MDTraj code that builds the backbone (N, CA, C; nanometers):
import mdtraj as md
import numpy as np

residues = "MET PHE ILE PRO TYR ARG THR ASP ALA PRO LEU TYR HIS TRP PRO ILE ALA THR ILE GLY LEU ILE VAL ALA CYS VAL ALA LEU PHE THR ALA THR GLU LEU GLU ALA ILE ASP GLY GLY PRO LEU VAL LEU HIS TYR ASP GLN LEU ALA PRO HIS GLN TRP ILE THR SER ASN LEU MET HIS ALA ASP ALA TRP HIS LEU ILE GLY ASN VAL ILE PHE LEU TRP VAL PHE GLY MET ILE VAL GLU GLY LYS ILE GLY TRP TRP ARG PHE VAL LEU VAL PHE LEU ALA LEU ALA VAL PRO GLN CYS ALA LEU GLU GLN LEU VAL PHE THR ASP GLY ALA SER LEU GLY ALA SER ALA VAL VAL TYR GLY LEU ILE GLY ILE SER LEU ILE TRP ALA PRO GLU ASN GLU VAL GLU VAL ALA TRP VAL LEU LEU MET ARG ALA GLY THR PHE GLU VAL ARG VAL ARG THR LEU ALA LEU PHE TYR ALA GLY LEU ASP GLY LEU TRP LEU VAL LEU GLY LEU LEU ALA TRP GLY PHE GLY ALA SER THR GLU LEU LEU HIS LEU THR GLY PHE GLY LEU GLY LEU ALA VAL GLY THR ALA MET LEU ARG ARG GLY LEU VAL ASN GLY GLU GLY TRP ASP TRP TYR SER VAL ARG ARG".split()
xyz = np.array([
    [26.3595, 1.7930, -4.7308],
    [26.3120, 1.7575, -4.8605],
    [26.3210, 1.8752, -4.9582],
    [26.3692, 1.8461, -5.0762],
    [26.3822, 1.9459, -5.1819],
    [26.2851, 1.9222, -5.2960],
    [26.2053, 2.0277, -5.3335],
    [26.1141, 2.0096, -5.4372],
    [26.1297, 2.1118, -5.5492],
    [26.1982, 2.0748, -5.6552],
    [26.2156, 2.1703, -5.7683],
    [26.0711, 2.1921, -5.8322],
    [26.0402, 2.3157, -5.8695],
    [25.9040, 2.3326, -5.9236],
    [25.9046, 2.4373, -6.0378],
    [26.0100, 2.5115, -6.0624],
    [26.0037, 2.6052, -6.1773],
    [26.1433, 2.6344, -6.2302],
    [26.1581, 2.6750, -6.3517],
    [26.2881, 2.6988, -6.4136],
    [26.2809, 2.8356, -6.4920],
    [26.3941, 2.9016, -6.5040],
    [26.3926, 3.0178, -6.5886],
    [26.4469, 2.9815, -6.7290],
    [26.4663, 2.8582, -6.7585],
    [26.5108, 2.8212, -6.8936],
    [26.4038, 2.8623, -6.9970],
    [26.4512, 2.9196, -7.1120],
    [26.3565, 2.9715, -7.2084],
    [26.2807, 2.8556, -7.2653],
    [26.1459, 2.8650, -7.2837],
    [26.0550, 2.7680, -7.3351],
    [26.0116, 2.8093, -7.4718],
    [26.0602, 2.7437, -7.5747],
    [26.0190, 2.7803, -7.7156],
    [25.9038, 2.6902, -7.7584],
    [25.8739, 2.5945, -7.6796],
    [25.7597, 2.5024, -7.7012],
    [25.6866, 2.4720, -7.5660],
    [25.5566, 2.4632, -7.5765],
    [25.4840, 2.4214, -7.4602],
    [25.5042, 2.2775, -7.4258],
    [25.5111, 2.2390, -7.2976],
    [25.5485, 2.1111, -7.2526],
    [25.4334, 2.0058, -7.2661],
    [25.3858, 1.9934, -7.3869],
    [25.2703, 1.9029, -7.4136],
    [25.2973, 1.7589, -7.3803],
    [25.4083, 1.7077, -7.4292],
    [25.4425, 1.5699, -7.4110],
    [25.4810, 1.5384, -7.2622],
    [25.5367, 1.6388, -7.1999],
    [25.5729, 1.6211, -7.0548],
    [25.4425, 1.6043, -6.9711],
    [25.3462, 1.6962, -7.0039],
    [25.2190, 1.6849, -6.9316],
    [25.1519, 1.5517, -6.9603],
    [25.1671, 1.5095, -7.0907],
    [25.1037, 1.3832, -7.1308],
    [25.1692, 1.2648, -7.0546],
    [25.3016, 1.2586, -7.0385],
    [25.3660, 1.1587, -6.9592],
    [25.3229, 1.1573, -6.8140],
    [25.3074, 1.2773, -6.7615],
    [25.2643, 1.2902, -6.6210],
    [25.1260, 1.2309, -6.6115],
    [25.0374, 1.2692, -6.6995],
    [24.8973, 1.2161, -6.7010],
    [24.8937, 1.0680, -6.7120],
    [24.9788, 1.0162, -6.7973],
    [24.9845, 0.8642, -6.8176],
    [25.0316, 0.7984, -6.6925],
    [25.1352, 0.8529, -6.6216],
    [25.1834, 0.7966, -6.4987],
    [25.0693, 0.7919, -6.3891],
    [24.9980, 0.9024, -6.3812],
    [24.8988, 0.9132, -6.2835],
    [24.7826, 0.8203, -6.3103],
    [24.7490, 0.8160, -6.4384],
    [24.6351, 0.7300, -6.4807],
    [24.6627, 0.5786, -6.4586],
    [24.7814, 0.5394, -6.4968],
    [24.8191, 0.3939, -6.4695],
    [24.8320, 0.3617, -6.3241],
    [24.8818, 0.4596, -6.2430],
    [24.8887, 0.4329, -6.1005],
    [24.7487, 0.4148, -6.0406],
    [24.6597, 0.5076, -6.0844],
    [24.5258, 0.5064, -6.0303],
    [24.4532, 0.3769, -6.0704],
    [24.4715, 0.3400, -6.1959],
    [24.4050, 0.2211, -6.2523],
    [24.4555, 0.0917, -6.1760],
    [24.5874, 0.0854, -6.1491],
    [24.6303, -0.0325, -6.0792],
    [24.5951, -0.0352, -5.9383],
    [24.5936, 0.0819, -5.8693],
    [24.5456, 0.0920, -5.7383],
    [24.3945, 0.0482, -5.7215],
    [24.3150, 0.0838, -5.8161],
    [24.1743, 0.0521, -5.8125],
    [24.1496, -0.0878, -5.8658],
    [24.2585, -0.1597, -5.9053],
    [24.2548, -0.2879, -5.9640],
    [24.1706, -0.2950, -6.0909],
    [24.1679, -0.1833, -6.1630],
    [24.1004, -0.1787, -6.2891],
    [24.1854, -0.2529, -6.4056],
    [24.3108, -0.2501, -6.3796],
    [24.4066, -0.3274, -6.4678],
    [24.5060, -0.4015, -6.3904],
    [24.5631, -0.5081, -6.4494],
    [24.6667, -0.5775, -6.3817],
    [24.8041, -0.5182, -6.4337],
    [24.8725, -0.4562, -6.3250],
    [24.9902, -0.3864, -6.3582],
    [25.1135, -0.4776, -6.3715],
    [25.0988, -0.6031, -6.3300],
    [25.2146, -0.6972, -6.3365],
    [25.2771, -0.7104, -6.4657],
    [25.2041, -0.7268, -6.5808],
    [25.2725, -0.7428, -6.7072],
    [25.3384, -0.6142, -6.7616],
    [25.3064, -0.5002, -6.6977],
    [25.3614, -0.3767, -6.7410],
    [25.5007, -0.3372, -6.6820],
    [25.5326, -0.4057, -6.5693],
    [25.6483, -0.3871, -6.4954],
    [25.7614, -0.4581, -6.5680],
    [25.8813, -0.4021, -6.5568],
    [26.0011, -0.4587, -6.6171],
    [26.0571, -0.5818, -6.5351],
    [26.0281, -0.7007, -6.5956],
    [26.0660, -0.8260, -6.5160],
    [26.2068, -0.8678, -6.5750],
    [26.3008, -0.8986, -6.4903],
    [26.4336, -0.9328, -6.5396],
    [26.4501, -1.0856, -6.5880],
    [26.3453, -1.1634, -6.5560],
    [26.3577, -1.3042, -6.5919],
    [26.2869, -1.3221, -6.7289],
    [26.2678, -1.2182, -6.8072],
    [26.1986, -1.2398, -6.9411],
    [26.2513, -1.1251, -7.0316],
    [26.2276, -1.1400, -7.1554],
    [26.2702, -1.0389, -7.2572],
    [26.1296, -0.9954, -7.3187],
    [26.0815, -0.8811, -7.2756],
    [25.9545, -0.8256, -7.3215],
    [25.9624, -0.6873, -7.3577],
    [25.9771, -0.6581, -7.4945],
    [25.9987, -0.5210, -7.5398],
    [25.8899, -0.4235, -7.4953],
    [25.7695, -0.4644, -7.4761],
    [25.6616, -0.3672, -7.4400],
    [25.6906, -0.3097, -7.3063],
    [25.7562, -0.3940, -7.2149],
    [25.7902, -0.3445, -7.0863],
    [25.8966, -0.2330, -7.0839],
    [25.9742, -0.2223, -7.1933],
    [26.0749, -0.1249, -7.2015],
    [26.0158, 0.0184, -7.2012],
    [25.8881, 0.0222, -7.2374],
    [25.8142, 0.1507, -7.2322],
    [25.7150, 0.1582, -7.1155],
    [25.6399, 0.0576, -7.1001],
    [25.5319, 0.0622, -6.9946],
    [25.5889, 0.0741, -6.8543],
    [25.7013, 0.0057, -6.8199],
    [25.7541, 0.0089, -6.6921],
    [25.8018, 0.1505, -6.6471],
    [25.8223, 0.2342, -6.7414],
    [25.8673, 0.3707, -6.7054],
    [25.7482, 0.4580, -6.6635],
    [25.6284, 0.4000, -6.6854],
    [25.5046, 0.4750, -6.6473],
    [25.4374, 0.4196, -6.5287],
    [25.4891, 0.3084, -6.4697],
    [25.4360, 0.2416, -6.3551],
    [25.5159, 0.2914, -6.2232],
    [25.4427, 0.2897, -6.1084],
    [25.5031, 0.3329, -5.9881],
    [25.4551, 0.2474, -5.8702],
    [25.5426, 0.2265, -5.7718],
    [25.5172, 0.1391, -5.6667],
    [25.4207, 0.1933, -5.5654],
    [25.4306, 0.3250, -5.5417],
    [25.3350, 0.3839, -5.4396],
    [25.3207, 0.5354, -5.4713],
    [25.2427, 0.6006, -5.3829],
    [25.2132, 0.7411, -5.4174],
    [25.3381, 0.8278, -5.4054],
    [25.4186, 0.7984, -5.3116],
    [25.5447, 0.8873, -5.2922],
    [25.6319, 0.8629, -5.4107],
    [25.6494, 0.7388, -5.4601],
    [25.7276, 0.7191, -5.5681],
    [25.6866, 0.7910, -5.6912],
    [25.5498, 0.7951, -5.7112],
    [25.4911, 0.8627, -5.8277],
    [25.5108, 1.0181, -5.8051],
    [25.4846, 1.0708, -5.6948],
    [25.4978, 1.2163, -5.6657],
    [25.6375, 1.2663, -5.7001],
    [25.7348, 1.1886, -5.6358],
    [25.8753, 1.2313, -5.6593],
    [25.9138, 1.2339, -5.8079],
    [25.8795, 1.1308, -5.8832],
    [25.9201, 1.1292, -6.0206],
    [25.8438, 1.2304, -6.0995],
    [25.7121, 1.2557, -6.0723],
    [25.6422, 1.3518, -6.1443],
    [25.6887, 1.4936, -6.1260],
    [25.7342, 1.5223, -6.0044],
    [25.7904, 1.6644, -5.9777],
    [25.9090, 1.6833, -6.0626],
    [26.0012, 1.5931, -6.0577],
    [26.1247, 1.6079, -6.1382],
    [26.1064, 1.5930, -6.2876],
    [26.0088, 1.5152, -6.3309],
    [25.9723, 1.5021, -6.4686],
    [25.9181, 1.6347, -6.5256],
    [25.8441, 1.7037, -6.4395],
    [25.7759, 1.8316, -6.4767],
    [25.8934, 1.9342, -6.5007],
    [25.9873, 1.9542, -6.4139],
    [26.0872, 2.0561, -6.4286],
    [26.1871, 2.0281, -6.5344],
    [26.2439, 1.9052, -6.5379],
    [26.3418, 1.8782, -6.6366],
    [26.2904, 1.8413, -6.7726],
    [26.1631, 1.7850, -6.7725],
    [26.0983, 1.7654, -6.8993],
    [26.0636, 1.8987, -6.9606],
    [26.0293, 1.9973, -6.8908],
    [26.0002, 2.1293, -6.9348],
    [26.1272, 2.1925, -7.0017],
    [26.2402, 2.1689, -6.9342],
    [26.3653, 2.2332, -6.9898],
    [26.3971, 2.1637, -7.1243],
    [26.3810, 2.0356, -7.1369],
    [26.4275, 1.9626, -7.2608],
    [26.3163, 1.9878, -7.3613],
    [26.1935, 1.9607, -7.3314],
    [26.0871, 1.9801, -7.4373],
    [26.0732, 2.1264, -7.4807],
    [26.1037, 2.2128, -7.3848],
    [26.0960, 2.3576, -7.4184],
    [26.1942, 2.3958, -7.5333],
    [26.2944, 2.3175, -7.5519],
    [26.3935, 2.3498, -7.6551],
    [26.3643, 2.2776, -7.7830],
    [26.3019, 2.1569, -7.7813],
    [26.2923, 2.0781, -7.9089],
    [26.1503, 2.0499, -7.9430],
    [26.0497, 2.0745, -7.8649],
    [25.9144, 2.0469, -7.9024],
    [25.8676, 1.9073, -7.8636],
    [25.7378, 1.8781, -7.8797],
    [25.6770, 1.7546, -7.8217],
    [25.7145, 1.6326, -7.8957],
    [25.7175, 1.6313, -8.0352],
    [25.7535, 1.5079, -8.1030],
    [25.8970, 1.4699, -8.0807],
    [25.9918, 1.5592, -8.0840],
    [26.1288, 1.5261, -8.0617],
    [26.1477, 1.4814, -7.9129],
    [26.0704, 1.5472, -7.8275],
    [26.0781, 1.5012, -7.6838],
    [26.0318, 1.3540, -7.6676],
    [25.9308, 1.3194, -7.7381],
    [25.8832, 1.1757, -7.7353],
    [25.9950, 1.0791, -7.7823],
    [26.0686, 1.1233, -7.8893],
    [26.1700, 1.0437, -7.9365],
    [26.2868, 1.0370, -7.8318],
    [26.3181, 1.1479, -7.7678],
    [26.4179, 1.1518, -7.6625],
    [26.3724, 1.0533, -7.5446],
    [26.2415, 1.0640, -7.5114],
    [26.1961, 0.9721, -7.4063],
    [26.2273, 0.8264, -7.4455],
    [26.1887, 0.7905, -7.5594],
    [26.2209, 0.6571, -7.6138],
    [26.3681, 0.6251, -7.6100],
    [26.4431, 0.7170, -7.6552],
    [26.5878, 0.6976, -7.6636],
    [26.6533, 0.6764, -7.5197],
    [26.5895, 0.7275, -7.4171],
    [26.6347, 0.7130, -7.2847],
    [26.5679, 0.5807, -7.2232],
    [26.4415, 0.5543, -7.2465],
    [26.3713, 0.4472, -7.1841],
    [26.4104, 0.3093, -7.2424],
    [26.4097, 0.2943, -7.3707],
    [26.4220, 0.1745, -7.4352],
    [26.5639, 0.1074, -7.4124],
    [26.6695, 0.1690, -7.4470],
    [26.8056, 0.1182, -7.4175],
    [26.8281, 0.0835, -7.2668],
    [26.7804, 0.1707, -7.1742],
    [26.7983, 0.1416, -7.0362],
    [26.7352, 0.0218, -6.9966],
    [26.6102, -0.0018, -7.0278],
    [26.5248, -0.1189, -6.9842],
    [26.5711, -0.2432, -7.0535],
    [26.6058, -0.2320, -7.1890],
    [26.6598, -0.3494, -7.2592],
    [26.7958, -0.3956, -7.1921],
    [26.8736, -0.3067, -7.1585],
    [27.0023, -0.3458, -7.0886],
    [26.9734, -0.4088, -6.9568],
    [26.8802, -0.3560, -6.8825],
    [26.8471, -0.4169, -6.7539],
    [26.8026, -0.5671, -6.7680],
    [26.7135, -0.5954, -6.8729],
    [26.6683, -0.7187, -6.8859],
    [26.7775, -0.8179, -6.9412],
    [26.8734, -0.7626, -7.0132],
    [26.9820, -0.8422, -7.0629],
    [27.0940, -0.8760, -6.9583],
    [27.1105, -0.7780, -6.8633],
    [27.2183, -0.8012, -6.7629],
    [27.1664, -0.8670, -6.6422],
    [27.0552, -0.8342, -6.5921],
    [27.0017, -0.8876, -6.4674],
    [26.9101, -1.0078, -6.4904],
    [26.9050, -1.1001, -6.3985],
    [26.8236, -1.2148, -6.4187],
    [26.7214, -1.2375, -6.3074],
    [26.7281, -1.1601, -6.2018],
    [26.6340, -1.1743, -6.0961],
    [26.5869, -1.0433, -6.0439],
    [26.4548, -1.0271, -6.0292],
    [26.3940, -0.9046, -5.9763],
    [26.3160, -0.8329, -6.0879],
    [26.2846, -0.7038, -6.0555],
    [26.2011, -0.6312, -6.1497],
    [26.2259, -0.4813, -6.1196],
    [26.1878, -0.3966, -6.2034],
    [26.1993, -0.2564, -6.1811],
    [26.0770, -0.1775, -6.2429],
    [26.0483, -0.0649, -6.1920],
    [25.9435, 0.0206, -6.2451],
    [25.9644, 0.1694, -6.2010],
    [25.9048, 0.2565, -6.2774],
    [25.9212, 0.3966, -6.2353],
    [25.9912, 0.4790, -6.3441],
    [25.9687, 0.6061, -6.3446],
    [26.0283, 0.6982, -6.4400],
    [26.1545, 0.7584, -6.4037],
    [26.2184, 0.7132, -6.2906],
    [26.3357, 0.7787, -6.2361],
    [26.4532, 0.7698, -6.3322],
    [26.4770, 0.6586, -6.3995],
    [26.5925, 0.6472, -6.4894],
    [26.5815, 0.7442, -6.6080],
    [26.4543, 0.7576, -6.6606],
    [26.4280, 0.8536, -6.7643],
    [26.4434, 0.9993, -6.7024],
    [26.3974, 1.0269, -6.5873],
    [26.4109, 1.1574, -6.5233],
    [26.5611, 1.1934, -6.5132],
    [26.6431, 1.0983, -6.4670],
    [26.7862, 1.1219, -6.4526],
    [26.8512, 1.1490, -6.5937],
    [26.7913, 1.0797, -6.6938],
    [26.8384, 1.1065, -6.8326],
    [26.8060, 1.2433, -6.8738],
    [26.6876, 1.2986, -6.8359],
    [26.6514, 1.4329, -6.8649],
    [26.7383, 1.5303, -6.7903],
    [26.7737, 1.4932, -6.6642],
    [26.8661, 1.5761, -6.5893],
    [26.9980, 1.5889, -6.6539],
    [27.0486, 1.4714, -6.7064],
    [27.1750, 1.4771, -6.7864],
    [27.1647, 1.5597, -6.9064],
    [27.0634, 1.5551, -6.9825],
    [27.0433, 1.6352, -7.0997],
    [27.0354, 1.7880, -7.0643],
    [26.9653, 1.8133, -6.9546],
    [26.9611, 1.9552, -6.9063],
    [27.0923, 2.0034, -6.8657],
    [27.1788, 1.9204, -6.8076],
    [27.3122, 1.9595, -6.7730],
    [27.3962, 1.9970, -6.8944],
    [27.3627, 1.9278, -7.0057],
    [27.4439, 1.9645, -7.1254],
    [27.3836, 2.0841, -7.1966],
    [27.2550, 2.0932, -7.2045],
    [27.1871, 2.1996, -7.2824],
    [27.1762, 2.3353, -7.2030],
    [27.1549, 2.3279, -7.0750],
    [27.1185, 2.4495, -7.0044],
    [27.1845, 2.4584, -6.8657],
    [27.3108, 2.4426, -6.8562],
    [27.3757, 2.4302, -6.7247],
    [27.3609, 2.5529, -6.6388],
    [27.3569, 2.6732, -6.6978],
    [27.3559, 2.7981, -6.6277],
    [27.2172, 2.8559, -6.5956],
    [27.1171, 2.7882, -6.6529],
    [26.9874, 2.8257, -6.6104],
    [26.9560, 2.7825, -6.4692],
    [26.8548, 2.8512, -6.4086],
    [26.8306, 2.8272, -6.2644],
    [26.6981, 2.7525, -6.2458],
    [26.6884, 2.6798, -6.1430],
    [26.5717, 2.6052, -6.0988],
    [26.5267, 2.6619, -5.9650],
    [26.4056, 2.6953, -5.9480],
    [26.3515, 2.7240, -5.8128],
    [26.3155, 2.6073, -5.7376],
    [26.3619, 2.5960, -5.6089],
    [26.3400, 2.4793, -5.5311],
    [26.2770, 2.5131, -5.3969],
    [26.1733, 2.4433, -5.3686],
    [26.1129, 2.4659, -5.2294],
    [26.1725, 2.3649, -5.1333],
    [26.2021, 2.4062, -5.0140],
    [26.2595, 2.3004, -4.9146],
    [26.1755, 2.3048, -4.7922],
    [26.1697, 2.1811, -4.7336],
    [26.0907, 2.1546, -4.6111],
    [26.1774, 2.0787, -4.5108],
    [26.1963, 2.1301, -4.3934],
    [26.2747, 2.0647, -4.2944],
    [26.2102, 2.0823, -4.1621],
    [26.1635, 1.9710, -4.1034],
    [26.0862, 1.9720, -3.9815],
    [25.9659, 2.0656, -3.9995],
    [25.9666, 2.1693, -3.9138],
    [25.8454, 2.2568, -3.9245],
    [25.8789, 2.3840, -4.0038],
    [25.9893, 2.3905, -4.0731],
    [26.0284, 2.5074, -4.1470],
    [26.0220, 2.4844, -4.2925],
    [26.0036, 2.5862, -4.3749],
    [26.0008, 2.5793, -4.5202],
    [26.0484, 2.7078, -4.5856],
    [26.0907, 2.6978, -4.7091],
    [26.1367, 2.8157, -4.7803],
    [26.1705, 2.7758, -4.9245],
    [26.2187, 2.8714, -4.9995],
    [26.2608, 2.8432, -5.1385],
    [26.3990, 2.9006, -5.1609],
    [26.4641, 2.8517, -5.2648],
    [26.5964, 2.9076, -5.3118],
    [26.6076, 2.8749, -5.4582],
    [26.7030, 2.9423, -5.5223],
    [26.7338, 2.9217, -5.6633],
    [26.8664, 2.8498, -5.6693],
    [26.8842, 2.7637, -5.7650],
    [27.0110, 2.6869, -5.7894],
    [27.0277, 2.6644, -5.9346],
    [27.1484, 2.6719, -5.9774],
    [27.1755, 2.6417, -6.1241],
    [27.1504, 2.4933, -6.1582],
    [27.1133, 2.4765, -6.2822],
    [27.0882, 2.3374, -6.3244],
    [27.2055, 2.2516, -6.3021],
    [27.3273, 2.2989, -6.3381],
    [27.4449, 2.2138, -6.3212],
    [27.4745, 2.1815, -6.1806],
    [27.4557, 2.2686, -6.0864],
    [27.4746, 2.2426, -5.9414],
    [27.3679, 2.1335, -5.8965],
    [27.2457, 2.1447, -5.9344],
    [27.1405, 2.0527, -5.8953],
    [27.1730, 1.9133, -5.9606],
    [27.2051, 1.9102, -6.0882],
    [27.2320, 1.7867, -6.1597],
    [27.3518, 1.7128, -6.0990],
    [27.4610, 1.7865, -6.0738],
    [27.5756, 1.7252, -6.0220],
    [27.5608, 1.6843, -5.8717],
    [27.4749, 1.7528, -5.8076],
    [27.4476, 1.7115, -5.6663],
    [27.3719, 1.5790, -5.6573],
    [27.2694, 1.5610, -5.7404],
    [27.1977, 1.4400, -5.7382],
    [27.2787, 1.3247, -5.7920],
    [27.3555, 1.3467, -5.9062],
    [27.4358, 1.2425, -5.9549],
    [27.5475, 1.2036, -5.8610],
    [27.6012, 1.3057, -5.7991],
    [27.7125, 1.2737, -5.6986],
    [27.6560, 1.2023, -5.5751],
    [27.5391, 1.2326, -5.5292],
    [27.4736, 1.1706, -5.4155],
    [27.4490, 1.0214, -5.4502],
    [27.3935, 1.0016, -5.5704],
    [27.3696, 0.8576, -5.6074],
    [27.5011, 0.7802, -5.6244],
    [27.6011, 0.8506, -5.6756],
    [27.7342, 0.7876, -5.6944],
    [27.7861, 0.7460, -5.5601],
    [27.7761, 0.8295, -5.4494],
    [27.8289, 0.8012, -5.3228],
    [27.7517, 0.6704, -5.2675],
    [27.6111, 0.6842, -5.2853],
    [27.5338, 0.5691, -5.2280],
    [27.5668, 0.4375, -5.3027],
    [27.5973, 0.4482, -5.4406],
    [27.6276, 0.3302, -5.5121],
    [27.7569, 0.2665, -5.4653],
    [27.8578, 0.3501, -5.4443],
    [27.9898, 0.2970, -5.3938],
    [27.9661, 0.2244, -5.2632],
    [27.8943, 0.2925, -5.1653],
    [27.8746, 0.2339, -5.0375],
    [27.7957, 0.1022, -5.0538],
    [27.7041, 0.0965, -5.1472],
    [27.6221, -0.0242, -5.1668],
    [27.7104, -0.1338, -5.2313],
    [27.7940, -0.1049, -5.3179],
    [27.8882, -0.2009, -5.3788],
    [27.9789, -0.2563, -5.2686],
    [28.0323, -0.1721, -5.1793],
    [28.1180, -0.2213, -5.0726],
    [28.0444, -0.3087, -4.9769],
    [27.9153, -0.2822, -4.9504],
    [27.8384, -0.3552, -4.8534],
    [27.7776, -0.4839, -4.9099],
    [27.7210, -0.4747, -5.0331],
    [27.6384, -0.5866, -5.0779],
    [27.6825, -0.6416, -5.2150],
    [27.7779, -0.5747, -5.2792],
    [27.8271, -0.6161, -5.4159],
    [27.7397, -0.5597, -5.5249],
    [27.7659, -0.6090, -5.6457],
    [27.6962, -0.5597, -5.7621],
    [27.5599, -0.6086, -5.7748],
    [27.4610, -0.5232, -5.8076],
    [27.3224, -0.5575, -5.8254],
    [27.2493, -0.4454, -5.8886],
    [27.1198, -0.4695, -5.9186],
    [27.0359, -0.3783, -5.9787],
    [26.9850, -0.2760, -5.8761],
    [27.0622, -0.1943, -5.8182],
    [27.0234, -0.0953, -5.7176],
    [26.9634, 0.0259, -5.7861],
    [26.8872, 0.1034, -5.7065],
    [26.8242, 0.2199, -5.7515],
    [26.9285, 0.3245, -5.8070],
    [27.0354, 0.3369, -5.7332],
    [27.1470, 0.4292, -5.7635],
    [27.2095, 0.3903, -5.8961],
    [27.2303, 0.2640, -5.9159],
    [27.2872, 0.2174, -6.0442],
    [27.1995, 0.2575, -6.1628],
    [27.0747, 0.2350, -6.1507],
    [26.9734, 0.2631, -6.2560],
    [26.9709, 0.4101, -6.2783],
    [26.9670, 0.4879, -6.1726],
    [26.9641, 0.6399, -6.1838],
    [27.0893, 0.6854, -6.2632],
    [27.2079, 0.6355, -6.2260],
    [27.3321, 0.6757, -6.2892],
    [27.3462, 0.6278, -6.4278],
    [27.2885, 0.5144, -6.4624],
    [27.2817, 0.4685, -6.6005],
    [27.2020, 0.5547, -6.6887],
    [27.0876, 0.6000, -6.6317],
    [27.0008, 0.6942, -6.7021],
    [27.0680, 0.8310, -6.7209],
    [27.1333, 0.8706, -6.6157],
    [27.2112, 0.9987, -6.6188],
    [27.3144, 0.9956, -6.7283],
    [27.3890, 0.8897, -6.7326],
    [27.4963, 0.8732, -6.8358],
    [27.4429, 0.8690, -6.9788],
    [27.3314, 0.8010, -6.9912],
    [27.2610, 0.7993, -7.1261],
    [27.2160, 0.9335, -7.1742],
    [27.1643, 1.0099, -7.0638],
    [27.1198, 1.1475, -7.0982],
    [27.2311, 1.2269, -7.1396],
    [27.3474, 1.2268, -7.0721],
    [27.4660, 1.2927, -7.1182],
    [27.4964, 1.2655, -7.2630],
    [27.4942, 1.1366, -7.2963],
    [27.5289, 1.0933, -7.4345],
    [27.4305, 1.1404, -7.5320],
    [27.3005, 1.1305, -7.5048],
    [27.1975, 1.1784, -7.5964],
    [27.2007, 1.3264, -7.6094],
    [27.2112, 1.3987, -7.5017],
    [27.2242, 1.5438, -7.5072],
    [27.3375, 1.5926, -7.5870],
    [27.4488, 1.5301, -7.5730],
    [27.5740, 1.5677, -7.6447],
    [27.5580, 1.5352, -7.7828],
    [27.5057, 1.4235, -7.8241],
    [27.4933, 1.3832, -7.9632],
    [27.3931, 1.4787, -8.0339],
    [27.2836, 1.5180, -7.9763],
    [27.1862, 1.6085, -8.0364],
    [27.2538, 1.7435, -8.0545],
    [27.3314, 1.7871, -7.9585],
    [27.3915, 1.9180, -7.9603],
    [27.4925, 1.9213, -8.0765],
    [27.5748, 1.8185, -8.0843],
    [27.6753, 1.8101, -8.1891],
    [27.6192, 1.8051, -8.3333],
    [27.5008, 1.7360, -8.3453],
    [27.4367, 1.7279, -8.4736],
    [27.3525, 1.8454, -8.5086],
    [27.3464, 1.9431, -8.4202],
    [27.2699, 2.0643, -8.4555],
    [27.1258, 2.0439, -8.4454],
    [27.0783, 1.9424, -8.3635],
    [26.9344, 1.9185, -8.3419],
    [26.8821, 2.0004, -8.2344],
    [26.9655, 2.0723, -8.1658],
    [26.9150, 2.1623, -8.0588],
    [27.0163, 2.2828, -8.0604],
    [26.9591, 2.4016, -8.0246],
    [27.0456, 2.5139, -8.0272],
    [27.0748, 2.5568, -7.8846],
    [27.2006, 2.5419, -7.8460],
    [27.2387, 2.5850, -7.7088],
    [27.2595, 2.7274, -7.6929],
    [27.2512, 2.8045, -7.7993],
    [27.2540, 2.9523, -7.7907],
    [27.3873, 3.0065, -7.7234],
    [27.4942, 2.9201, -7.7245],
    [27.6163, 2.9678, -7.6609],
    [27.6138, 2.9436, -7.5113],
    [27.5133, 2.8788, -7.4562],
    [27.5055, 2.8604, -7.3125],
    [27.5017, 2.7100, -7.2735],
    [27.5301, 2.6211, -7.3767],
    [27.5422, 2.4857, -7.3399],
    [27.6675, 2.4521, -7.2703],
    [27.6759, 2.3304, -7.2141],
    [27.7929, 2.2940, -7.1320],
    [27.9264, 2.3169, -7.1988],
    [27.9350, 2.2806, -7.3270],
    [28.0640, 2.2884, -7.3896],
    [28.0997, 2.4296, -7.4245],
    [28.0023, 2.5122, -7.4699],
    [28.0277, 2.6485, -7.4930],
    [28.0700, 2.7278, -7.3665],
    [28.0000, 2.6980, -7.2586],
    [28.0392, 2.7667, -7.1331],
    [28.1735, 2.7259, -7.0842],
    [28.2127, 2.5953, -7.0986],
    [28.3386, 2.5558, -7.0578],
    [28.4461, 2.6185, -7.1312],
    [28.4236, 2.6443, -7.2646],
    [28.5255, 2.7144, -7.3526],
    [28.5370, 2.8598, -7.3126],
])
top = md.Topology()
chain = top.add_chain()
for i, resn in enumerate(residues, 1):
    res = top.add_residue(resn, chain, resSeq=i)
    for name in ("N", "CA", "C"):
        top.add_atom(name, md.element.get_by_symbol(name[0]), res)
traj = md.Trajectory(xyz[None], top)
């Protein structure tokens, strides 16, 4: 198990919105578990067109492990992105990742449902790859009865997870055909993040300080 928990990326803004999203995810999960609210209408259902679900479904989670996994990655990569652009631009980035992704899902698929912040998290991973590929992330690892930590560059971690999902997607397509798999949704979010990150960089909405993906490649 790999658990990213800290980054050396410079933070010019406190991760206020990132913390707010984490709190919202935990609060909704707790409320649905305690049956204080009905989470059904907040999940993204493929047999309907419900714009409010394009936002709410990203804050819903199926179980505690689903929540914990997403929150850990949201914390690290949300910090990288929000640390560069501030809370209100980060909220707009969140919407730019969440709304098109969920709208596309409801338009393409007709059976099933989805929930969770993982597609947005992969979008943030894609943006981090564009904006801060050379920065490092500290990762804790746990294997059987052993544990430790190591540092890895953002680009290495991002490409590792995208590549792993790509491999599982190909195997899934060969075995079961096309469908709304977790890996497909992850990679769609990742691709959207690459597009959003590149567009903001090109328009001067974020300063890569000469260490963004394109500057480093040059």
